[in-house]
N, C-alpha and C positions, 0 to 999 in steps of 0.2 A: 349716180352722183349723190353726194351727201348734201343734206340741207345745211343752211347757214343760220346760226342763231347769234343775235347781238344781245349781250347781257350787261346790265348796269344796275347800280343801286337806285333806289327810289329818289334819293337826293339828287343824283346826277341826272336822272330823267327829268325831274322838275326844273332843274337849272337849265338844261338843254331846251326843254319845251318853252320856257319863258324867253330864252334867247332867240330861238328859231321862229317862234310865232308870237311876236310882241303885242299883238292885238290891234295893230294899225291896218290890217288887211294885207300887209306885205310880209313875205318871208325874209329871214335874215340868214347869217352864216355862222358856222362854228366848225371845230375840228375835234373828232373823237380820237384819242390815243388808246390803242387796244393791245392786249396780249392775246395770243392765239392758243387755243386748246383744241384737241381733237378727240372724238369718241367714235364708237363703232358706227353710229347712225347719223351723226351730225358733226359739223365743225363749229366751234364756238369762239366768238370774239368777245373778250371781256374788256369793257371800257375801264381804263385806269385813270383817265383824265379827260375833261372836256375843256377845250380852249375857246373862249368867246372871241369872235371877231367883231370889233366895234361897228355899230350901225353907221357911224360917220365914214368908215372906210369902205362901205358897200354901196354899190349903185343898185338900188332896189326899184323894181317895176312890178306890175301885176303878173307878168309872165316869166320873170327871171331875177336872179341875184348875181351880180358880178363883184 
């Protein structure tokens, strides 16, 4: 079975990290839009876009995000 690699730019990573872990102790939500690539030893998902989901639209708790 091939390994799976998620690849993104540094800017996308920083944007996603700030969205998903806003510093309030609760996680948030977002969607990665990816293109797919394949190599001999791994399958690669390349992030082309990150869509933020507004914190107001999420029901956040210590153990879940809806």
